[in-house]
C-alpha positions in Angstrom: 6.3 -16.2 28.3 4.0 -17.9 30.8 1.5 -15.0 30.6 1.5 -14.9 26.8 2.6 -18.3 25.3 1.2 -17.2 21.9 3.9 -14.5 21.7 6.5 -17.2 22.3 5.0 -19.3 19.5 5.0 -16.4 17.1 8.7 -15.5 17.7 9.8 -19.1 17.8 8.0 -20.0 14.7 9.5 -17.2 12.7 13.1 -17.7 13.5 15.3 -18.3 10.5 17.4 -20.8 12.5 16.0 -24.3 12.9 15.5 -25.2 16.6 15.0 -28.7 18.1 14.5 -29.3 21.9 14.8 -32.8 23.2 13.7 -34.0 26.7 15.8 -36.2 29.0 14.7 -39.4 27.1 15.7 -37.7 23.8 12.2 -37.3 22.5 11.2 -34.2 20.7 9.8 -31.6 23.0 9.7 -28.7 20.7 10.6 -27.8 17.1 10.0 -24.9 14.8 9.1 -24.4 11.2 12.7 -23.6 10.1 13.8 -27.0 11.5 11.1 -29.0 9.6 11.8 -27.1 6.4 15.5 -28.1 6.7 15.1 -31.8 7.6 11.4 -32.9 7.1 9.9 -30.6 4.4 6.1 -30.7 4.5 5.8 -31.8 8.1 4.3 -29.7 10.8 6.5 -29.0 13.9 3.7 -30.3 16.0 3.9 -33.7 14.3 7.4 -34.1 15.6 6.6 -33.8 19.2 7.3 -37.1 21.0 9.4 -38.6 18.1 12.5 -40.6 19.2 15.4 -38.3 18.2 18.0 -41.0 17.9 15.8 -43.0 15.5 15.1 -39.7 13.6 18.8 -39.1 13.4 19.3 -42.5 11.7 16.6 -41.7 9.2 18.0 -38.2 8.4 21.7 -39.3 8.2 21.5 -39.9 4.4 20.8 -36.2 4.0 24.5 -35.6 4.8 27.5 -36.1 2.6 29.1 -38.1 5.5 26.1 -39.8 7.1 28.1 -42.2 9.3 30.3 -39.4 10.6 27.4 -37.1 11.3 25.5 -39.8 13.2 28.5 -40.8 15.2 29.4 -37.3 16.0 25.8 -36.5 17.1 25.7 -39.4 19.5 29.1 -38.5 20.9 28.0 -34.9 21.6 24.9 -36.1 23.5 26.8 -38.7 25.5 29.5 -36.3 26.6 27.2 -33.4 27.2 29.7 -31.4 25.1 28.5 -28.0 24.0 29.1 -27.2 20.3 29.2 -23.9 18.5 29.1 -23.4 14.7 30.0 -26.9 13.8 29.9 -27.2 9.9 28.4 -30.1 8.0 27.7 -30.5 4.3 24.5 -32.0 3.0 24.4 -34.5 0.2 22.9 -31.9 -2.1 25.9 -29.6 -1.6 24.4 -27.2 0.9 26.2 -26.4 4.1 24.7 -26.1 7.6 26.1 -25.2 11.0 24.8 -26.4 14.3 25.0 -25.4 17.9 24.3 -27.7 20.8 23.5 -26.8 24.4 22.6 -29.0 27.3 20.7 -28.2 30.5 21.9 -30.2 33.4 20.5 -31.1 36.9 23.6 -32.2 38.7 25.2 -34.5 36.2 22.0 -35.5 34.5 20.8 -33.9 31.3 17.1 -33.0 31.3 17.0 -31.0 28.1 19.1 -31.0 24.8 18.8 -27.9 22.5 20.0 -28.0 18.9 20.1 -25.0 16.6 20.7 -25.4 12.9 21.2 -22.7 10.2 21.9 -22.8 6.5 25.2 -21.2 5.8 25.6 -22.1 2.1 25.7 -18.5 0.9 28.2 -17.5 3.6 30.4 -20.5 2.8 30.2 -19.6 -0.9 31.2 -16.0 -0.1 34.2 -17.1 1.9 35.3 -19.6 -0.8 34.9 -16.9 -3.4 36.9 -14.5 -1.3 39.7 -17.1 -0.9 39.6 -17.8 -4.6 39.6 -14.1 -5.4 42.6 -13.5 -3.0 44.5 -16.3 -4.7 43.6 -15.0 -8.2 44.4 -11.4 -7.1 47.9 -12.5 -6.0 48.5 -14.1 -9.4 46.8 -11.6 -11.7 47.3 -8.4 -9.7 43.6 -7.4 -10.0 42.3 -5.5 -7.0 39.7 -2.9 -6.2 40.6 0.4 -7.9 40.7 2.4 -4.6 42.7 -0.3 -2.9 45.2 -0.3 -5.7 45.6 3.5 -5.5 46.1 3.4 -1.7 48.7 0.6 -2.0 50.6 2.5 -4.7 50.5 5.7 -2.7 51.7 4.1 0.5 54.5 2.3 -1.2 55.7 5.5 -2.9 55.9 7.1 0.5 57.6 4.0 2.1 60.4 3.8 -0.5 61.0 7.6 -0.6 59.7 8.0 -4.2 57.8 11.1 -3.2 60.9 12.9 -2.2 63.7 11.5 -4.4 62.3 8.7 -6.6 60.1 7.9 -9.6 56.8 6.3 -10.5 56.0 4.9 -13.9 52.8 3.7 -15.5 52.9 1.2 -18.3 50.0 0.5 -20.7 50.0 -2.5 -22.9 48.5 -1.4 -26.2 46.6 -3.2 -29.0 45.4 -6.0 -26.7 42.7 -6.6 -29.3 45.4 -7.8 -31.7 47.0 -9.9 -29.0 43.6 -11.5 -28.0 42.9 -12.2 -31.7 46.3 -14.1 -31.9 46.2 -15.9 -28.5 42.5 -15.7 -27.5 41.2 -13.8 -24.5 42.6 -16.4 -22.0 46.0 -16.3 -23.7 45.9 -12.5 -23.6 45.2 -12.6 -19.9 48.0 -15.0 -19.3 50.4 -12.7 -21.2 49.4 -9.8 -18.9 50.0 -12.0 -15.9 53.5 -12.8 -17.3 54.1 -9.1 -17.7 53.1 -8.5 -14.1 55.4 -11.3 -12.9 58.4 -10.0 -14.8 57.9 -6.4 -13.7 57.7 -7.6 -10.1 60.8 -9.8 -10.5 62.8 -6.8 -11.8 61.4 -4.0 -9.5 60.3 -5.9 -6.4 56.9 -7.6 -5.7 55.5 -4.7 -3.5 56.7 -2.0 -6.0 54.5 -3.1 -8.9 50.7 -3.1 -9.1 48.3 -3.9 -11.9 46.3 -0.7 -11.9 43.6 -1.5 -14.4 43.2 -4.2 -17.1 46.3 -3.5 -19.2 47.9 -0.8 -17.1 50.7 -1.4 -14.6 52.3 0.9 -12.0 55.9 0.8 -10.9 57.4 2.6 -7.9 61.1 3.1 -7.4 63.5 5.1 -5.3 65.6 5.8 -8.5 65.1 9.4 -9.7 66.9 8.8 -13.0 64.1 8.6 -15.7 66.5 7.4 -18.4 67.6 4.5 -16.3 64.0 3.7 -15.3 62.9 3.7 -19.0 65.9 1.5 -19.9 65.0 -1.0 -17.2 61.4 -1.0 -18.3 62.2 -1.7 -21.9 64.5 -4.5 -20.9 61.6 -6.2 -19.0 59.1 -5.4 -21.7 61.1 -6.9 -24.5 58.8 -6.1 -27.5 59.1 -9.6 -28.9 57.9 -12.5 -26.8 57.1 -16.1 -27.4 53.8 -17.1 -26.0 51.8 -20.2 -26.8 54.2 -21.0 -29.7 53.3 -17.6 -31.3 55.4 -14.5 -31.8 53.6 -11.6 -30.1 54.6 -8.0 -30.5 53.9 -6.0 -27.4 53.3 -2.3 -28.0 53.4 -0.1 -24.8 52.9 3.4 -23.7 55.1 4.4 -20.7 54.8 7.5 -18.6 57.4 8.4 -15.9 57.2 10.9 -13.1 60.4 11.9 -11.3 60.1 14.1 -8.2 63.5 15.7 -8.7 62.1 18.1 -11.3 58.6 18.5 -9.9 59.2 19.7 -6.4 55.5 20.4 -5.5 54.6 16.7 -5.2 53.7 16.1 -1.6 51.9 12.7 -1.4 52.1 9.3 -2.9 48.6 9.6 -4.2 49.5 12.8 -6.1 52.5 11.0 -7.6 50.2 8.1 -8.6 47.8 10.5 -10.3 50.6 12.1 -12.2 51.9 8.8 -13.5 48.4 7.8 -14.6 48.1 11.0 -16.5 51.6 10.6 -18.0 50.7 7.2 -19.5 47.4 8.5 -20.8 49.3 11.2 -22.6 52.0 8.8 -23.8 49.3 6.6 -25.2 47.9 9.5 -27.3 51.4 10.1 -28.8 52.7 6.6 -28.8 56.1 7.3 -27.2 57.8 7.3 -23.8 56.8 10.3 -21.9 58.6 11.9 -18.9 56.5 14.3 -16.9 57.7 17.9 -17.0 56.2 21.1 -15.6 54.1 21.7 -18.7 52.5 18.3 -18.4 52.3 18.8 -14.7 50.0 21.8 -15.3 47.9 19.9 -17.8 47.6 17.0 -15.3 46.5 19.5 -12.6 43.7 20.7 -14.8 42.7 17.2 -15.7 42.6 16.3 -12.0 40.4 19.4 -11.3 38.1 18.3 -14.1 37.9 14.8 -12.7 37.1 16.0 -9.2 34.4 18.4 -10.4 32.7 16.4 -13.1 30.1 14.6 -11.0 29.1 17.9 -9.4 28.9 19.6 -12.8 26.4 17.0 -14.0 24.1 18.0 -11.1 24.6 21.7 -11.3 23.7 22.3 -15.0 27.1 23.3 -16.3 26.7 21.3 -19.5 25.3 22.9 -22.6 24.6 21.7 -26.2 25.9 23.6 -29.2 24.3 22.8 -32.6 26.3 22.7 -35.8 24.4 22.8 -39.1 24.4 20.0 -41.6 24.0 21.5 -45.0 23.3 20.3 -48.6 26.2 22.0 -50.2 24.8 22.4 -53.7 22.2 24.9 -52.5 23.5 25.6 -48.9 20.2 24.5 -47.5 20.4 23.4 -43.8 18.7 20.1 -43.4 19.7 19.4 -39.8 22.0 20.0 -36.8 24.5 17.9 -34.9 24.3 18.3 -31.1 27.7 18.8 -29.6 28.1 18.8 -25.8 30.2 21.5 -24.1 31.1 22.1 -20.5 30.9 25.6 -19.1 33.5 25.2 -16.5 33.5 28.0 -13.8 37.3 28.4 -14.0 38.5 27.1 -17.3 35.7 28.4 -19.4 34.0 26.5 -22.3 35.5 23.1 -22.7 35.2 20.8 -25.8 34.4 17.1 -25.3 38.1 16.1 -25.8 38.8 17.7 -22.5 36.3 15.8 -20.4 34.8 12.8 -22.1 37.9 10.6 -21.6 37.7 11.6 -17.9 34.0 10.8 -17.8 34.6 7.4 -19.4 37.3 6.6 -16.9 35.1 7.6 -14.0 32.2 5.6 -15.3 29.8 8.6 -15.6 29.8 9.1 -19.4 26.5 7.3 -19.7 24.9 9.9 -17.5 26.2 12.6 -19.9 24.8 10.6 -22.8 21.4 10.3 -21.1 21.4 14.1 -20.5 22.2 14.7 -24.2 19.4 12.5 -25.4 16.9 14.2 -23.2 18.1 17.7 -24.2 18.0 16.9 -27.9 14.5 15.5 -27.7 13.3 18.6 -25.8 15.0 20.8 -28.4 13.2 18.9 -31.2 9.9 19.9 -29.7 10.7 23.4 -28.5 13.6 24.8 -30.5 13.6 23.0 -33.9 9.9 22.2 -34.4 10.2 21.8 -38.1 9.4 18.1 -38.7 11.9 18.0 -41.6 14.9 19.1 -39.5 17.3 16.2 -38.5 19.0 16.3 -35.1 22.2 14.2 -34.5 22.9 12.7 -31.1 26.5 11.7 -30.5 27.1 8.7 -28.2 30.5 8.1 -26.5 32.4 5.1 -27.5 31.8 3.3 -24.2 28.1 4.1 -24.0 27.6 2.9 -27.6 29.2 -0.4 -26.8 26.8 -1.0 -23.9 23.8 1.1 -25.0 20.7 -1.0 -24.3 19.9 1.2 -21.3 20.3 4.3 -23.5 17.8 2.7 -26.0 15.2 2.8 -23.3 16.1 6.4 -22.4 15.7 7.4 -26.0 12.4 5.5 -26.3 11.0 7.3 -23.1 12.2 10.7 -24.3 10.7 10.3 -27.8 7.4 9.5 -26.1 7.6 12.2 -23.4 8.4 15.1 -25.9 6.3 13.7 -28.7 9.2 13.7 -31.1 9.0 12.1 -34.6 11.8 9.5 -34.1 12.7 9.7 -37.8 14.2 13.1 -37.2 16.8 11.8 -34.8 20.2 10.3 -35.9 22.2 8.4 -33.3 25.9 8.9 -34.2 28.7 6.6 -33.1 32.3 6.5 -34.2 33.7 3.8 -36.5 36.1 2.7 -33.8 33.2 2.0 -31.5 31.8 -0.3 -34.2 35.1 -2.2 -34.4 35.5 -2.8 -30.6 32.7 -5.4 -30.3 30.8 -5.8 -33.6 28.2 -8.4 -32.5 27.2 -6.3 -29.4 27.2 -3.1 -31.4 25.0 -4.6 -34.1 22.5 -5.7 -31.4 22.5 -2.2 -29.9 22.1 -0.4 -33.2 19.2 -2.6 -34.2 17.5 -1.7 -30.9 18.0 2.0 -31.7 16.5 1.4 -35.1 13.5 -0.3 -33.5 12.7 3.1 -31.8 12.5 4.6 -35.3 15.6 6.7 -35.3 18.4 6.6 -37.9 22.0 5.6 -37.3 25.1 7.4 -38.5 28.7 6.1 -38.4 31.0 9.0 -37.5 34.7 9.6 -38.4 34.3 7.0 -41.2 37.5 6.0 -43.0 40.0 6.1 -40.1 38.7 3.1 -38.1 38.8 -0.6 -38.9 35.4 -1.4 -40.2 35.2 -3.9 -43.1 32.7 -4.3 -45.9 31.5 -7.5 -44.2 30.8 -5.5 -41.0 29.0 -2.8 -43.0 26.9 -5.4 -44.6 25.6 -6.4 -41.1 25.2 -2.9 -39.7 21.9 -1.0 -39.8 23.1 2.5 -40.7 21.7 5.5 -42.7 24.6 7.9 -42.8 28.4 7.8 -43.3 30.3 10.8 -42.0 33.7 11.1 -43.7 36.4 12.0 -41.2 37.8 15.5 -41.5 41.3 14.2 -42.2 40.2 13.3 -45.7 38.9 16.9 -46.3 42.2 18.4 -45.1 44.1 16.4 -47.7 41.4 16.8 -50.4 43.8 18.1 -53.1 45.5 14.7 -53.1 44.1 12.8 -56.1 44.3 9.5 -54.1 42.2 11.0 -51.3 39.6 12.1 -53.9 39.5 8.5 -55.2 39.0 7.2 -51.6 36.1 9.7 -51.1 34.4 8.5 -54.3 34.8 5.0 -53.0 33.1 5.9 -49.7 30.3 7.6 -51.6 29.9 4.4 -53.7 29.8 2.4 -50.5 27.2 4.7 -49.0 25.0 4.4 -52.1 25.3 0.6 -52.1 23.8 0.6 -48.6 21.3 3.3 -49.4 23.1 5.6 -47.0 23.7 9.4 -47.2 27.4 10.6 -47.1 28.3 13.7 -45.1 31.8 15.3 -45.1 33.1 16.8 -41.8 35.5 19.7 -41.5 34.4 21.7 -44.6 36.2 25.0 -44.1 36.7 26.5 -47.6 34.6 26.9 -50.7 37.3 25.0 -52.6 36.8 22.0 -50.4 33.1 22.2 -50.8 33.4 22.3 -54.6 35.8 19.4 -54.7 33.5 17.3 -52.4 30.6 18.0 -54.7 32.6 16.8 -57.7 33.5 13.6 -55.7 29.7 13.0 -55.2 29.4 14.2 -51.6 26.3 16.3 -51.3 26.1 17.0 -47.6 28.7 18.6 -45.3 29.5 20.2 -41.9 32.2 22.7 -41.1 33.0 26.3 -40.3 32.3 27.3 -43.9 28.8 26.0 -43.6 28.1 27.0 -40.0 29.9 26.9 -36.7 28.6 25.1 -33.6 26.5 27.6 -31.5 23.8 27.8 -28.9 20.4 27.6 -30.5 18.7 30.9 -31.0 15.4 31.4 -29.2 
């Protein structure tokens, strides 16, 4: 330092901590820029040299929330030559600082006082947030997903559930209706109440809130009927919350290791329970895991573990199904349908892996891949500028699709595609989940120049008021209507859908057309366009 004082000045001046050195008379001997920025903004450190530090402390005291306490404490530290480490003080503007104090002594006399100050506002905020989160976690049950899995798995092994017990998963259904009745805050409080009641019945450590509206229960009891009975007693379907009657609809999946002897770990038991409740939700009923479901769960777990790798290794393909004008059987376009060429299980339809992708949070990556492949196909495989190409978006991606809008915009430019040829298709249920957000996203898609189609129309919960606000060009009638087409009431409903489409200047397309009789009836109902095996099966595009 003696040989190169400039190096000391550079290092000292660039420290993030504020440093102040006082001589024996408590006059400033040295200060750095971080110190002046904290206490005397705009002043050069050199301007502080020689300043009386006690007088300066009096002037700076109002910067602190407790000025008298800070000044008194500072003088006491100096008088006692008492070293201090990480002493916290709050400034009047809400920031927090910490200070250290060191003294250099000659005998019993101090000849140098060293103060170090640092702004710890962010660190304090992080600690406060962590404490608040811990308190909220205890009440609401929310934890990191992996932490929750580990806790459930360990608990299952502790109580012996892996060898002779059970694990159940419970999903509270139709929370959108509960939230509409009680508001989102009221709905959250209802879920907290469910958590508390489950813990009271089964033990605090035996119940976890797995995800949002899903709860996990571990028990040493291997009797599934008794476990289901206990769960139904706790989850009494009629509750009184906020002076309202609220009907709780649940899906319950139970795994007992007495019948499934190949369960080895708590984590595997947890995964089986999670799969059981997923299946129970699809067939709204209690579901007890058996060997058949065990095999399905094993396949689902394999898909889940391999899905991210499959995205990178090119195992996904697009099949294209024709969209036909039924009066003359003229193909006007194709709908792109994603498939997974799994190396073990063969060609998989979206129902087998899209729910898994949504749960893993990777479904948007699949949607991005689909958008790029369709735009490339529009240039290379279907160059006819009159051929429409439909792009299906998953429900979750459609609800948060602003990033996909930019992907589509970039791909349209890169592959020089006429955007009017592209139809972004989303299901009616996606529309109903969050209408305002959905409207915003669809308008962004329309700004790119593409059309918008509402898929599976007629089985969701859209209203005429919602349709009035939506920018759509196509309504695709759900295949369930076509299956029951000989019912006169179904034909009346189809005519009504056609009238709705015409009112909004939208084309109507029927899905699932498999017989000529169905095609003829649809034409008589006013439906001019269709998809289905009669008109063309999904297939890889021909070179």
